[in-house]
C-alpha positions as CSV (number, residue, x, y, z in Angstrom):
1,M,314.3,158.6,203.8
2,F,315.6,162.2,204.3
3,T,318.5,163.7,206.2
4,N,318.6,166.9,208.1
5,K,321.6,168.9,209.2
6,F,321.7,171.3,212.2
7,I,324.2,173.0,214.5
8,C,324.3,172.0,218.2
9,Y,326.1,174.4,220.5
10,N,328.1,172.3,222.9
11,N,331.5,172.3,224.6
12,S,332.2,175.8,223.2
13,K,332.3,174.5,219.6
14,M,329.8,174.3,216.8
15,Q,329.3,170.7,215.9
16,L,327.4,169.5,212.9
17,K,325.1,166.5,213.5
18,Y,323.1,164.6,211.0
19,I,319.8,163.1,211.8
20,K,318.3,160.3,209.7
21,C,314.6,159.8,209.9
22,P,313.3,156.6,208.6
23,D,310.4,156.4,206.1
24,I,307.3,156.9,208.4
25,Q,304.7,156.8,205.6
26,Q,304.4,153.8,203.4
27,R,302.4,152.7,200.4
28,N,301.6,149.4,198.7
29,G,302.2,147.3,201.8
30,R,303.8,150.0,203.8
31,M,302.2,152.1,206.6
32,M,300.3,155.1,205.4
33,S,300.1,158.6,207.0
34,L,296.9,159.1,209.0
35,I,296.9,162.9,209.2
36,K,295.4,165.0,206.5
37,S,296.2,168.5,205.3
38,M,293.5,171.1,204.9
39,T,294.6,172.0,201.4
40,G,293.2,170.1,198.4
41,F,291.2,170.0,195.2
42,G,288.9,167.5,193.7
43,R,286.7,167.2,190.6
44,G,283.9,164.8,189.7
45,E,281.3,164.4,187.0
46,F,278.4,161.9,186.7
47,T,275.8,161.4,184.0
48,Q,272.6,159.4,184.2
49,C,269.9,159.4,181.6
50,T,269.7,163.0,180.3
51,S,271.1,164.7,183.5
52,T,274.8,165.5,184.2
53,F,276.3,167.0,187.3
54,S,279.9,168.3,187.5
55,V,281.4,169.2,190.8
56,D,284.6,171.1,191.7
57,V,285.7,171.3,195.3
58,R,288.6,173.3,196.8
59,S,289.7,173.4,200.5
60,V,292.2,175.6,202.4
61,N,293.1,175.9,206.0
62,H,290.6,177.4,208.4
63,R,290.1,177.3,212.1
64,Y,286.7,175.7,211.8
65,C,284.7,173.9,209.0
66,D,283.4,176.7,206.7
67,V,281.4,175.4,203.7
68,S,280.4,177.5,200.7
69,V,278.1,176.0,198.1
70,R,277.5,177.5,194.6
71,M,274.9,175.7,192.5
72,P,272.1,176.5,190.0
73,R,269.1,178.2,191.6
74,A,266.8,175.4,190.3
75,M,268.9,173.0,192.4
76,S,268.8,175.1,195.6
77,A,266.5,172.5,197.3
78,L,269.5,170.2,197.4
79,E,271.9,172.6,199.1
80,E,271.2,171.4,202.6
81,K,272.0,167.8,201.5
82,V,275.3,169.0,200.0
83,R,276.3,170.7,203.2
84,E,275.5,167.5,205.2
85,F,277.5,165.5,202.7
86,V,280.5,167.8,203.2
87,S,280.3,168.0,207.0
88,E,280.4,164.2,207.2
89,R,283.7,164.1,205.4
90,I,285.5,167.3,206.4
91,S,286.0,168.4,210.0
92,R,288.2,171.5,209.5
93,G,289.0,173.8,206.6
94,K,287.3,176.3,204.3
95,V,285.6,174.3,201.6
96,D,284.2,175.8,198.4
97,V,281.9,173.5,196.3
98,Y,281.0,174.5,192.8
99,I,278.1,172.5,191.1
100,N,277.1,172.7,187.5
101,Y,274.0,171.0,186.1
102,S,273.1,170.3,182.5
103,T,270.4,168.2,180.8
104,F,269.9,166.8,177.3
105,G,266.1,166.3,177.8
106,Q,263.2,168.7,177.8
107,N,262.6,170.8,181.0
108,A,259.4,172.4,179.7
109,R,256.2,171.5,177.9
110,V,253.4,173.5,176.2
111,K,250.1,173.6,178.1
112,L,246.9,174.0,176.0
113,D,243.7,175.4,177.5
114,T,241.0,174.0,175.2
115,N,238.2,175.4,177.3
116,L,239.6,178.9,176.9
117,A,240.1,178.3,173.1
118,K,236.4,177.2,172.8
119,A,235.3,180.4,174.6
120,Y,237.3,182.5,172.2
121,V,235.8,180.7,169.2
122,D,232.2,181.1,170.5
123,S,232.8,184.8,171.2
124,L,234.2,185.3,167.7
125,N,231.2,183.5,166.1
126,T,228.8,185.7,168.1
127,L,230.6,188.8,166.8
128,K,230.3,187.4,163.2
129,E,226.6,187.0,163.6
130,I,225.9,190.3,165.2
131,F,228.0,192.4,162.8
132,E,227.5,190.1,159.8
133,I,231.2,189.7,159.2
134,N,232.2,187.3,156.5
135,D,235.5,186.0,157.7
136,D,236.9,182.6,158.8
137,I,238.3,181.9,162.2
138,N,241.7,180.2,161.7
139,L,244.4,178.8,163.9
140,S,246.7,181.7,163.3
141,L,244.1,184.0,164.8
142,L,243.5,181.8,167.8
143,S,247.2,181.4,168.6
144,R,247.4,185.2,169.1
145,F,245.1,185.1,172.1
146,P,246.9,185.0,175.5
147,D,246.8,181.9,177.8
148,I,245.4,179.5,175.2
149,M,248.9,178.1,174.9
150,S,251.5,178.6,177.6
151,L,255.0,177.2,178.4
152,E,255.1,175.2,181.6
153,T,258.3,174.0,183.3
154,V,258.4,170.3,184.1
155,E,258.9,169.7,187.8
156,Q,262.0,167.5,188.3
157,D,262.3,164.7,190.8
158,M,264.8,166.1,193.3
159,E,265.4,162.7,194.9
160,E,266.5,161.3,191.6
161,L,268.7,164.3,190.9
162,W,270.2,164.0,194.4
163,L,271.3,160.4,193.6
164,I,273.1,161.7,190.5
165,L,274.6,164.6,192.3
166,K,275.7,162.4,195.2
167,D,277.8,160.2,192.8
168,A,279.5,163.3,191.4
169,L,280.2,164.6,194.9
170,E,281.6,161.2,195.9
171,M,284.0,161.4,193.0
172,A,285.1,165.0,193.7
173,F,285.5,164.4,197.5
174,N,287.4,161.1,197.0
175,A,289.9,163.1,194.9
176,L,290.0,165.9,197.5
177,V,290.6,163.6,200.4
178,E,293.3,161.7,198.6
179,M,295.1,164.9,197.8
180,R,294.8,166.0,201.5
181,K,296.2,162.7,202.6
182,R,299.2,163.0,200.3
183,E,299.9,166.5,201.6
184,G,299.4,165.2,205.2
185,E,302.0,162.5,204.5
186,R,304.5,165.1,203.5
187,L,303.7,167.3,206.5
188,K,304.0,164.4,208.9
189,N,307.5,163.5,207.6
190,D,308.6,167.1,207.9
191,L,307.2,167.4,211.4
192,L,308.9,164.2,212.6
193,E,312.2,165.6,211.2
194,K,311.8,168.8,213.1
195,V,311.0,167.0,216.3
196,A,314.1,164.9,215.9
197,V,316.1,168.1,215.5
198,I,314.6,169.5,218.7
199,K,315.4,166.2,220.5
200,D,319.1,166.5,219.7
201,Y,319.1,170.1,220.9
202,V,317.5,168.9,224.2
203,E,320.3,166.3,224.6
204,C,322.9,169.0,224.2
205,I,321.1,171.1,226.9
206,K,321.0,168.1,229.2
207,E,324.6,167.4,228.7
208,K,325.7,171.0,229.4
209,S,323.2,171.6,232.3
210,S,324.6,168.7,234.3
211,G,327.8,170.7,235.0
212,I,326.3,174.2,235.6
213,V,326.1,173.9,239.4
214,D,329.7,172.8,239.8
215,E,330.8,175.5,237.3
216,Y,328.9,178.1,239.4
217,K,330.5,176.8,242.6
218,N,334.0,177.0,241.3
219,K,333.4,180.5,239.8
220,L,331.9,181.7,243.1
221,Y,334.8,180.2,245.1
222,D,337.4,181.9,242.9
223,R,335.6,185.2,243.1
224,I,335.4,185.1,246.9
225,Q,339.0,184.1,247.1
226,E,339.9,187.1,244.9
227,L,338.0,189.5,247.1
228,I,338.9,188.3,250.6
229,K,342.3,186.9,249.8
230,D,343.8,185.4,253.0
231,I,340.6,185.4,255.0
232,P,339.2,181.8,255.4
233,I,336.0,181.1,253.4
234,D,332.9,180.0,255.2
235,E,332.2,176.7,253.5
236,N,328.7,176.4,254.9
237,R,327.8,179.8,253.6
238,L,329.3,178.9,250.2
239,L,327.3,175.7,250.0
240,T,324.1,177.5,251.0
241,E,324.6,179.9,248.1
242,V,325.3,177.1,245.7
243,A,322.2,175.2,246.9
244,V,320.0,178.3,246.3
245,F,321.5,178.7,242.8
246,A,321.0,175.0,242.0
247,D,317.3,175.3,243.0
248,K,316.7,178.4,240.9
249,A,318.7,177.1,237.9
250,S,317.3,173.6,237.8
251,I,315.7,172.7,234.5
252,D,315.3,169.0,235.1
253,E,311.5,169.2,235.4
254,E,311.2,171.4,232.3
255,L,313.3,169.0,230.2
256,V,311.2,166.0,231.4
257,R,308.0,167.8,230.4
258,L,309.4,169.0,227.1
259,E,310.4,165.4,226.2
260,S,307.0,164.2,227.3
261,H,305.3,166.8,225.0
262,M,307.5,165.6,222.1
263,D,306.5,162.0,222.7
264,Q,302.8,163.1,222.8
265,F,303.3,165.1,219.6
266,K,304.7,162.0,217.7
267,K,301.9,159.8,219.0
268,A,299.3,162.4,217.9
269,L,300.7,162.2,214.3
270,N,299.6,158.6,214.2
271,F,296.1,159.2,215.4
272,N,293.4,158.3,212.9
273,G,291.3,161.5,212.9
274,P,291.5,165.3,213.1
275,V,294.5,166.2,215.2
276,G,295.4,169.8,214.2
277,K,294.0,171.5,217.3
278,K,295.7,168.9,219.6
279,L,299.0,169.4,217.9
280,D,298.7,173.2,218.1
281,F,298.1,172.8,221.9
282,I,301.1,170.6,222.4
283,I,303.3,173.0,220.5
284,Q,302.1,175.8,222.8
285,E,303.1,173.7,225.8
286,M,306.5,172.9,224.3
287,N,307.1,176.6,223.7
288,R,306.1,177.3,227.3
289,E,308.7,174.9,228.7
290,V,311.5,176.2,226.4
291,N,310.7,179.8,227.5
292,T,311.0,178.7,231.1
293,I,314.4,177.0,230.4
294,G,315.6,180.2,228.8
295,S,314.5,182.4,231.7
296,K,316.3,180.1,234.3
297,I,319.6,179.7,232.4
298,T,322.3,182.3,231.8
299,D,324.8,179.9,230.1
300,L,325.5,181.1,226.6
301,E,325.7,177.7,225.0
302,I,322.4,176.5,226.5
303,L,320.7,179.8,225.5
304,N,321.9,179.3,221.9
305,N,320.3,175.8,221.9
306,V,317.1,177.3,223.4
307,I,317.0,179.8,220.5
308,S,317.5,177.0,218.0
309,I,314.6,175.0,219.6
310,K,312.3,178.0,219.5
311,T,313.1,178.4,215.8
312,E,312.2,174.8,215.1
313,I,309.0,175.1,217.2
314,E,307.9,178.2,215.2
315,K,308.5,176.2,211.9
316,I,306.4,173.4,213.4
317,R,303.6,175.8,214.4
318,E,303.4,177.1,210.9
319,Q,303.0,173.6,209.5
320,V,300.5,172.5,212.1
321,Q,298.1,175.3,211.0
322,N,297.5,173.4,207.8
323,I,296.7,170.0,209.5
324,E,293.0,169.0,209.8
């Protein structure tokens, strides 16, 4: 549980209010956060027979899903499978995957061309007979001729290697997702706290706005009395002016929509899936309503609360940029 303190401008005084937000996320029998951050790190290593794959994966916030894979050239045939694996688990964020491969077996073998060796021996024997050379043909001599013996790389079974690599990827991405969930849990608590702060500022605005029309009517009446003194005031004309002002200064619709957006924001935080873009859109709509309220109202106390709400919205916007 955490507590936040803020200043609510109301009744010409600065009042301190404390908001207590209950534990939203829970663990070991408690409810868990469903949203995930886009920031995380994971590592996995898996060995089978003589082959070992180690995988490091890092992710940061990004508008879309951007995957970068770095792996040995000999394993490049598996890159597309790695990308598909990542895209099935990550919907947003810049993801860097680093793959290392090592083996304790033999990746090459010596290829012997006996037909070519026989041809060399026959040719050497022919030369001995023609030129009457008394010399032995030995193994050392034959090994010097090209292509009799060559080093050949053993072709590896990519399907078997993929099964080993997949296990290492599973370990790395399980760690990555767990870290993203923990960060998402922290972000969710922080966002709920800030929405609760905005809610109390809205209550302050609603309380103050309810008396704006009467306050305007009294000020207008006093001002007219001061100007015309003993001349009777046209009550109908006065009421017309007050009605026009009330229509222009009414912020009831904006407050209703703003509260609706806040409810939608809190519901989205409990959605099991990527919600970053949706939260960003809701924040834009909240900011639009607050700007409209600020443009309609001239009351200093309400304007101070509007500024405070916009400050909290900007903080929320920064946090939402890191949610998947």
